[in-house]
ChimeraX commands (.cxc) that place a marker at each C-alpha (Angstrom):
marker #1 position -173.21,-86.82,-29.38 radius 0.5
marker #1 position -168.97,-85.25,-30.72 radius 0.5
marker #1 position -168.41,-81.61,-30.15 radius 0.5
marker #1 position -170.03,-79.79,-33.35 radius 0.5
marker #1 position -169.55,-76.14,-34.99 radius 0.5
marker #1 position -170.57,-74.65,-38.43 radius 0.5
marker #1 position -169.68,-71.23,-39.17 radius 0.5
marker #1 position -170.51,-68.85,-42.12 radius 0.5
marker #1 position -168.02,-66.67,-43.06 radius 0.5
marker #1 position -166.44,-64.04,-45.24 radius 0.5
marker #1 position -163.65,-65.24,-46.76 radius 0.5
marker #1 position -161.98,-68.35,-48.88 radius 0.5
marker #1 position -161.88,-71.79,-49.18 radius 0.5
marker #1 position -157.85,-70.76,-49.51 radius 0.5
marker #1 position -157.58,-68.49,-46.69 radius 0.5
marker #1 position -159.92,-70.47,-44.73 radius 0.5
marker #1 position -157.43,-73.52,-45.17 radius 0.5
marker #1 position -154.32,-71.96,-44.79 radius 0.5
marker #1 position -155.84,-70.65,-41.57 radius 0.5
marker #1 position -155.88,-74.54,-40.45 radius 0.5
marker #1 position -152.85,-75.56,-41.83 radius 0.5
marker #1 position -150.58,-73.10,-41.24 radius 0.5
marker #1 position -151.96,-69.85,-39.04 radius 0.5
marker #1 position -153.01,-71.56,-35.89 radius 0.5
marker #1 position -151.60,-69.32,-33.80 radius 0.5
marker #1 position -153.63,-66.51,-35.21 radius 0.5
marker #1 position -156.62,-68.57,-33.79 radius 0.5
marker #1 position -156.18,-71.21,-31.03 radius 0.5
marker #1 position -153.54,-70.62,-29.22 radius 0.5
marker #1 position -148.96,-70.85,-29.11 radius 0.5
marker #1 position -147.77,-73.62,-31.34 radius 0.5
marker #1 position -144.20,-75.18,-31.73 radius 0.5
marker #1 position -144.29,-75.95,-35.24 radius 0.5
marker #1 position -146.23,-74.32,-37.93 radius 0.5
marker #1 position -146.68,-76.03,-40.51 radius 0.5
marker #1 position -148.70,-78.80,-41.01 radius 0.5
marker #1 position -150.09,-79.08,-44.33 radius 0.5
marker #1 position -149.20,-82.29,-45.07 radius 0.5
marker #1 position -150.52,-85.85,-44.00 radius 0.5
marker #1 position -148.22,-87.21,-40.83 radius 0.5
marker #1 position -146.86,-83.84,-39.92 radius 0.5
marker #1 position -147.00,-82.96,-36.27 radius 0.5
marker #1 position -147.65,-80.19,-34.08 radius 0.5
marker #1 position -148.75,-79.09,-30.06 radius 0.5
marker #1 position -150.71,-76.10,-28.82 radius 0.5
marker #1 position -149.98,-74.99,-25.63 radius 0.5
marker #1 position -152.22,-73.45,-22.79 radius 0.5
marker #1 position -152.12,-72.98,-18.85 radius 0.5
marker #1 position -151.49,-74.63,-16.48 radius 0.5
marker #1 position -148.76,-77.24,-18.72 radius 0.5
marker #1 position -151.76,-78.11,-20.94 radius 0.5
marker #1 position -150.44,-79.02,-24.13 radius 0.5
marker #1 position -152.69,-81.29,-27.13 radius 0.5
marker #1 position -150.32,-82.87,-29.32 radius 0.5
marker #1 position -151.71,-83.66,-33.10 radius 0.5
marker #1 position -150.86,-85.60,-36.39 radius 0.5
marker #1 position -152.24,-84.30,-40.01 radius 0.5
marker #1 position -154.52,-87.28,-40.42 radius 0.5
marker #1 position -156.25,-86.63,-43.31 radius 0.5
marker #1 position -156.06,-83.30,-45.61 radius 0.5
marker #1 position -157.43,-82.38,-48.89 radius 0.5
marker #1 position -156.59,-79.20,-50.17 radius 0.5
marker #1 position -159.40,-76.43,-49.76 radius 0.5
marker #1 position -161.52,-78.97,-48.87 radius 0.5
marker #1 position -160.65,-80.79,-45.41 radius 0.5
marker #1 position -159.00,-81.14,-42.49 radius 0.5
marker #1 position -157.97,-83.72,-39.80 radius 0.5
marker #1 position -155.78,-84.08,-36.76 radius 0.5
marker #1 position -155.89,-86.41,-34.22 radius 0.5
marker #1 position -154.59,-86.02,-30.66 radius 0.5
marker #1 position -151.76,-88.07,-30.17 radius 0.5
marker #1 position -150.78,-86.92,-27.33 radius 0.5
marker #1 position -152.67,-84.77,-24.35 radius 0.5
marker #1 position -151.83,-83.06,-21.04 radius 0.5
marker #1 position -155.05,-81.15,-20.11 radius 0.5
marker #1 position -155.11,-79.08,-17.11 radius 0.5
marker #1 position -157.66,-76.83,-16.03 radius 0.5
marker #1 position -158.00,-75.87,-12.15 radius 0.5
marker #1 position -160.90,-77.52,-9.85 radius 0.5
marker #1 position -161.47,-79.96,-13.21 radius 0.5
marker #1 position -160.09,-83.56,-12.20 radius 0.5
marker #1 position -159.59,-86.57,-14.31 radius 0.5
marker #1 position -159.05,-84.34,-17.82 radius 0.5
marker #1 position -155.50,-84.95,-18.62 radius 0.5
marker #1 position -155.90,-87.76,-20.95 radius 0.5
marker #1 position -160.00,-87.27,-22.14 radius 0.5
marker #1 position -158.24,-85.72,-25.78 radius 0.5
marker #1 position -156.28,-88.74,-26.47 radius 0.5
marker #1 position -157.18,-90.11,-29.39 radius 0.5
marker #1 position -160.19,-87.91,-30.52 radius 0.5
marker #1 position -159.68,-86.76,-34.29 radius 0.5
marker #1 position -160.31,-82.90,-35.02 radius 0.5
marker #1 position -162.00,-82.45,-38.63 radius 0.5
marker #1 position -162.63,-78.82,-40.64 radius 0.5
marker #1 position -164.59,-79.33,-43.38 radius 0.5
marker #1 position -164.46,-76.17,-46.21 radius 0.5
marker #1 position -167.61,-75.79,-48.00 radius 0.5
marker #1 position -167.94,-72.97,-51.34 radius 0.5
marker #1 position -171.21,-71.05,-50.61 radius 0.5
marker #1 position -170.13,-68.08,-53.10 radius 0.5
marker #1 position -167.35,-66.16,-54.32 radius 0.5
marker #1 position -166.99,-64.26,-51.03 radius 0.5
marker #1 position -168.68,-66.87,-48.32 radius 0.5
marker #1 position -167.99,-69.87,-46.96 radius 0.5
marker #1 position -169.02,-72.81,-44.29 radius 0.5
marker #1 position -166.75,-74.08,-41.99 radius 0.5
marker #1 position -167.35,-77.06,-39.82 radius 0.5
marker #1 position -165.50,-78.20,-37.30 radius 0.5
marker #1 position -165.87,-81.71,-35.77 radius 0.5
marker #1 position -164.33,-82.46,-32.18 radius 0.5
marker #1 position -164.63,-86.67,-32.18 radius 0.5
marker #1 position -164.80,-88.07,-29.05 radius 0.5
marker #1 position -165.68,-84.57,-27.38 radius 0.5
marker #1 position -168.49,-85.57,-25.89 radius 0.5
marker #1 position -171.16,-84.91,-22.77 radius 0.5
marker #1 position -169.89,-87.49,-20.35 radius 0.5
marker #1 position -165.96,-86.57,-20.25 radius 0.5
marker #1 position -165.02,-84.48,-17.13 radius 0.5
marker #1 position -163.83,-81.35,-19.98 radius 0.5
marker #1 position -166.86,-81.07,-21.79 radius 0.5
marker #1 position -168.26,-77.99,-20.59 radius 0.5
marker #1 position -165.02,-76.27,-20.22 radius 0.5
marker #1 position -163.95,-77.29,-23.93 radius 0.5
marker #1 position -167.55,-76.61,-25.05 radius 0.5
marker #1 position -167.04,-72.63,-24.18 radius 0.5
marker #1 position -163.05,-73.06,-25.31 radius 0.5
marker #1 position -164.52,-74.28,-29.12 radius 0.5
marker #1 position -167.20,-72.09,-29.51 radius 0.5
marker #1 position -165.23,-69.47,-28.27 radius 0.5
marker #1 position -162.35,-70.49,-30.79 radius 0.5
marker #1 position -164.62,-71.49,-33.75 radius 0.5
marker #1 position -167.29,-69.55,-33.88 radius 0.5
marker #1 position -165.54,-66.34,-32.59 radius 0.5
marker #1 position -162.08,-66.24,-33.11 radius 0.5
marker #1 position -161.05,-68.10,-36.10 radius 0.5
marker #1 position -164.81,-66.15,-37.96 radius 0.5
marker #1 position -162.50,-63.25,-36.86 radius 0.5
marker #1 position -159.51,-63.95,-38.19 radius 0.5
marker #1 position -160.61,-64.92,-41.42 radius 0.5
marker #1 position -162.73,-62.08,-41.96 radius 0.5
marker #1 position -160.41,-59.26,-40.46 radius 0.5
marker #1 position -156.59,-60.90,-40.06 radius 0.5
marker #1 position -157.14,-60.47,-36.19 radius 0.5
marker #1 position -158.25,-63.13,-34.64 radius 0.5
marker #1 position -158.52,-63.98,-30.47 radius 0.5
marker #1 position -155.89,-66.84,-29.23 radius 0.5
marker #1 position -155.02,-67.82,-26.38 radius 0.5
marker #1 position -151.13,-66.97,-26.89 radius 0.5
marker #1 position -149.51,-67.84,-23.33 radius 0.5
marker #1 position -146.61,-66.06,-22.19 radius 0.5
marker #1 position -144.97,-69.22,-20.79 radius 0.5
marker #1 position -145.83,-71.83,-23.46 radius 0.5
marker #1 position -143.23,-73.31,-25.82 radius 0.5
marker #1 position -143.26,-70.81,-28.81 radius 0.5
marker link #1:1,2 radius 0.2
marker link #1:2,3 radius 0.2
marker link #1:3,4 radius 0.2
marker link #1:4,5 radius 0.2
marker link #1:5,6 radius 0.2
marker link #1:6,7 radius 0.2
marker link #1:7,8 radius 0.2
marker link #1:8,9 radius 0.2
marker link #1:9,10 radius 0.2
marker link #1:10,11 radius 0.2
marker link #1:11,12 radius 0.2
marker link #1:12,13 radius 0.2
marker link #1:13,14 radius 0.2
marker link #1:14,15 radius 0.2
marker link #1:15,16 radius 0.2
marker link #1:16,17 radius 0.2
marker link #1:17,18 radius 0.2
marker link #1:18,19 radius 0.2
marker link #1:19,20 radius 0.2
marker link #1:20,21 radius 0.2
marker link #1:21,22 radius 0.2
marker link #1:22,23 radius 0.2
marker link #1:23,24 radius 0.2
marker link #1:24,25 radius 0.2
marker link #1:25,26 radius 0.2
marker link #1:26,27 radius 0.2
marker link #1:27,28 radius 0.2
marker link #1:28,29 radius 0.2
marker link #1:29,30 radius 0.2
marker link #1:30,31 radius 0.2
marker link #1:31,32 radius 0.2
marker link #1:32,33 radius 0.2
marker link #1:33,34 radius 0.2
marker link #1:34,35 radius 0.2
marker link #1:35,36 radius 0.2
marker link #1:36,37 radius 0.2
marker link #1:37,38 radius 0.2
marker link #1:38,39 radius 0.2
marker link #1:39,40 radius 0.2
marker link #1:40,41 radius 0.2
marker link #1:41,42 radius 0.2
marker link #1:42,43 radius 0.2
marker link #1:43,44 radius 0.2
marker link #1:44,45 radius 0.2
marker link #1:45,46 radius 0.2
marker link #1:46,47 radius 0.2
marker link #1:47,48 radius 0.2
marker link #1:48,49 radius 0.2
marker link #1:49,50 radius 0.2
marker link #1:50,51 radius 0.2
marker link #1:51,52 radius 0.2
marker link #1:52,53 radius 0.2
marker link #1:53,54 radius 0.2
marker link #1:54,55 radius 0.2
marker link #1:55,56 radius 0.2
marker link #1:56,57 radius 0.2
marker link #1:57,58 radius 0.2
marker link #1:58,59 radius 0.2
marker link #1:59,60 radius 0.2
marker link #1:60,61 radius 0.2
marker link #1:61,62 radius 0.2
marker link #1:62,63 radius 0.2
marker link #1:63,64 radius 0.2
marker link #1:64,65 radius 0.2
marker link #1:65,66 radius 0.2
marker link #1:66,67 radius 0.2
marker link #1:67,68 radius 0.2
marker link #1:68,69 radius 0.2
marker link #1:69,70 radius 0.2
marker link #1:70,71 radius 0.2
marker link #1:71,72 radius 0.2
marker link #1:72,73 radius 0.2
marker link #1:73,74 radius 0.2
marker link #1:74,75 radius 0.2
marker link #1:75,76 radius 0.2
marker link #1:76,77 radius 0.2
marker link #1:77,78 radius 0.2
marker link #1:78,79 radius 0.2
marker link #1:79,80 radius 0.2
marker link #1:80,81 radius 0.2
marker link #1:81,82 radius 0.2
marker link #1:82,83 radius 0.2
marker link #1:83,84 radius 0.2
marker link #1:84,85 radius 0.2
marker link #1:85,86 radius 0.2
marker link #1:86,87 radius 0.2
marker link #1:87,88 radius 0.2
marker link #1:88,89 radius 0.2
marker link #1:89,90 radius 0.2
marker link #1:90,91 radius 0.2
marker link #1:91,92 radius 0.2
marker link #1:92,93 radius 0.2
marker link #1:93,94 radius 0.2
marker link #1:94,95 radius 0.2
marker link #1:95,96 radius 0.2
marker link #1:96,97 radius 0.2
marker link #1:97,98 radius 0.2
marker link #1:98,99 radius 0.2
marker link #1:99,100 radius 0.2
marker link #1:100,101 radius 0.2
marker link #1:101,102 radius 0.2
marker link #1:102,103 radius 0.2
marker link #1:103,104 radius 0.2
marker link #1:104,105 radius 0.2
marker link #1:105,106 radius 0.2
marker link #1:106,107 radius 0.2
marker link #1:107,108 radius 0.2
marker link #1:108,109 radius 0.2
marker link #1:109,110 radius 0.2
marker link #1:110,111 radius 0.2
marker link #1:111,112 radius 0.2
marker link #1:112,113 radius 0.2
marker link #1:113,114 radius 0.2
marker link #1:114,115 radius 0.2
marker link #1:115,116 radius 0.2
marker link #1:116,117 radius 0.2
marker link #1:117,118 radius 0.2
marker link #1:118,119 radius 0.2
marker link #1:119,120 radius 0.2
marker link #1:120,121 radius 0.2
marker link #1:121,122 radius 0.2
marker link #1:122,123 radius 0.2
marker link #1:123,124 radius 0.2
marker link #1:124,125 radius 0.2
marker link #1:125,126 radius 0.2
marker link #1:126,127 radius 0.2
marker link #1:127,128 radius 0.2
marker link #1:128,129 radius 0.2
marker link #1:129,130 radius 0.2
marker link #1:130,131 radius 0.2
marker link #1:131,132 radius 0.2
marker link #1:132,133 radius 0.2
marker link #1:133,134 radius 0.2
marker link #1:134,135 radius 0.2
marker link #1:135,136 radius 0.2
marker link #1:136,137 radius 0.2
marker link #1:137,138 radius 0.2
marker link #1:138,139 radius 0.2
marker link #1:139,140 radius 0.2
marker link #1:140,141 radius 0.2
marker link #1:141,142 radius 0.2
marker link #1:142,143 radius 0.2
marker link #1:143,144 radius 0.2
marker link #1:144,145 radius 0.2
marker link #1:145,146 radius 0.2
marker link #1:146,147 radius 0.2
marker link #1:147,148 radius 0.2
marker link #1:148,149 radius 0.2
marker link #1:149,150 radius 0.2
marker link #1:150,151 radius 0.2
marker link #1:151,152 radius 0.2
marker link #1:152,153 radius 0.2
marker link #1:153,154 radius 0.2
view
């Protein structure tokens, strides 16, 4: 079963779409390209221990959904073995649904992130934080809680 998280947020679909396509550094982590708003655009996200995930935008329908495909994975986390390439070829998708003028639902799926992976427990905790807390806070207040690594690329 793929990792999924759905949040309800006091924000517009437009603001959520913008957060996913041009403001990843405001709620998730440092990136090397702050514009990922067209199919084919690429960007990397950087974490500690030289962790880098590179994504290509594989699906995009403005204000409705965005899908990233992981095309490079160098995942490292102290104490976990054999996780370096576990995200490679996985897909991350965001679906935006308007509930009212002031409320939307953001459905997040990391297809390929399943309980049989060595990184699942730490990734479950990480995504829960970055989606349910950081992204939600960013959309509602303008201040997220990203992992901004001082020694990263950006």
